[in-house]
C-alpha positions in Angstrom: 111.9 -50.2 65.3 109.7 -53.4 65.2 109.2 -54.9 61.8 105.7 -55.2 60.5 106.8 -57.8 58.0 104.5 -60.5 59.3 101.4 -58.4 59.3 101.7 -57.5 55.6 100.9 -59.5 52.6 104.2 -59.6 50.7 102.7 -59.6 47.3 99.4 -59.0 45.5 97.3 -62.1 46.0 94.7 -61.2 43.4 94.7 -64.7 41.9 92.9 -67.9 43.0 92.5 -66.9 46.6 90.1 -64.1 46.0 87.2 -66.0 47.4 88.8 -66.4 50.8 88.6 -63.8 53.4 92.2 -62.7 53.6 92.0 -61.0 56.9 91.0 -64.2 58.7 93.5 -66.3 56.8 96.3 -64.4 58.4 95.1 -64.6 62.0 96.1 -68.3 62.5 99.2 -69.5 60.8 101.2 -72.7 61.4 103.2 -71.1 64.2 100.0 -69.9 65.9 98.4 -73.3 65.5 101.4 -75.0 67.0 101.4 -72.6 70.0 97.7 -73.3 70.5 98.3 -77.1 70.3 101.2 -77.0 72.8 99.2 -74.8 75.1 96.2 -77.2 75.0 98.5 -80.2 75.6 100.1 -78.4 78.6 96.7 -77.5 80.1 95.6 -81.2 79.7 98.8 -82.5 81.3 98.6 -80.2 84.2 94.9 -80.9 84.8 95.5 -84.7 84.7 98.4 -84.6 87.2 96.2 -85.1 90.3 94.5 -88.1 88.7 97.8 -89.6 87.7 99.2 -89.2 91.2 96.2 -91.0 92.7 96.4 -93.8 90.1 100.2 -94.2 90.7 99.7 -94.3 94.4 97.0 -97.0 94.1 99.1 -99.1 91.7 102.2 -98.8 93.8 100.3 -100.1 96.8 98.6 -103.1 95.2 101.3 -105.6 96.2 101.2 -104.7 99.9 97.5 -103.7 100.2 96.0 -105.2 103.3 92.3 -105.6 103.6 90.3 -106.0 106.8 90.8 -109.6 108.0 88.0 -111.8 107.0 87.3 -115.1 108.8 87.0 -117.9 106.2 86.4 -121.0 108.4 87.2 -122.7 111.6 90.3 -125.0 111.6 88.2 -127.8 112.9 85.6 -127.4 110.1 88.1 -128.1 107.3 89.7 -131.5 106.9 93.1 -132.0 105.3 92.7 -132.1 101.5 89.4 -130.3 101.6 88.6 -126.9 100.2 86.1 -124.2 100.9 85.0 -121.3 98.8 84.7 -117.8 100.1 84.6 -114.1 99.0 87.6 -111.9 99.4 88.4 -109.0 99.4 85.1 -107.9 98.0 81.7 -109.6 97.9 82.1 -110.3 94.2 85.6 -111.7 94.4 85.4 -115.5 94.5 88.2 -117.3 96.3 89.1 -120.8 97.4 90.9 -122.0 100.5 92.6 -125.5 100.4 94.0 -127.2 103.5 97.1 -129.1 102.4 98.4 -130.4 105.7 97.8 -130.0 109.4 99.3 -126.5 109.4 99.5 -125.5 105.7 96.7 -123.6 104.0 96.7 -122.0 100.6 94.1 -119.7 99.1 93.7 -118.2 95.6 91.3 -116.0 93.8 89.0 -118.4 92.1 89.0 -117.1 88.6 91.1 -118.6 85.8 93.7 -116.1 84.5 92.8 -117.1 81.0 89.1 -116.1 80.7 88.0 -115.8 84.3 86.1 -119.1 84.5 85.8 -120.6 88.1 88.6 -122.9 89.2 87.8 -126.0 91.1 89.8 -128.1 93.5 89.9 -131.8 92.6 91.1 -133.5 95.7 91.7 -136.9 94.1 94.1 -135.4 91.4 95.6 -132.9 93.7 95.1 -130.1 91.1 93.1 -127.0 90.6 91.2 -127.3 87.3 89.5 -124.8 85.1 86.9 -126.8 83.2 86.3 -124.1 80.5 89.5 -124.8 78.5 91.1 -127.6 80.6 93.5 -125.4 82.4 95.3 -126.7 85.4 97.1 -124.9 88.3 99.6 -126.1 90.8 98.1 -126.1 94.2 101.3 -125.2 96.0 102.1 -122.1 94.0 99.1 -121.3 91.8 101.2 -121.5 88.7 99.7 -122.8 85.5 100.7 -126.4 84.7 98.5 -127.1 81.6 96.1 -125.5 79.2 95.9 -121.9 78.0 96.5 -120.0 81.2 99.9 -118.3 81.3 99.7 -116.4 84.6 99.4 -117.8 88.1 96.3 -117.4 90.2 96.5 -114.4 92.5 97.4 -115.7 96.0 95.4 -114.8 99.0 97.6 -114.7 102.1 95.9 -116.4 105.1 96.6 -116.4 108.8 95.6 -119.0 111.4 94.6 -117.4 114.7 92.5 -118.6 117.6 91.4 -121.8 115.8 90.2 -120.0 112.7 91.6 -119.2 109.2 91.5 -115.5 108.2 92.2 -114.0 104.8 94.6 -111.1 105.2 95.7 -109.7 101.8 95.9 -110.5 98.1 99.3 -111.1 96.6 99.1 -110.0 93.0 100.8 -112.0 90.4 102.3 -108.9 88.8 104.4 -108.2 91.8 
């Protein structure tokens, strides 16, 4: 025989609670509230799984994400020690290509990792400089050498093919 203990008021509550509707007070107790809370959290978790899977897939592929190859310049158009600015991978992503030797090219996203100021190549000093807070980056690795930046510049991998330099992919500094 099922107990109706929970459905009954165990004692006469004819004291300070007389102005509260007693029937509605007993419909949602702590246990019921916790069940509702856990149920809502479960529904939220299940409904966000597809978005989480998409975000995880995107974040996992950032290190190896390859973009359509974009021609930066012709090899003959860039002397050793010179630099050229370009946009990669999007039209709003500034980047800089520097020719270090006859066959060596380096490219980085052209935004300081401190506060996103543009970074300039100073040929005479052989350094990449952020003029906003006097940050400096090593041209060989993109690592910060002075100033407030703590993270290296994201490297853009380039490929020389048929007398032209192409941007291939962005190598994230987090990877």
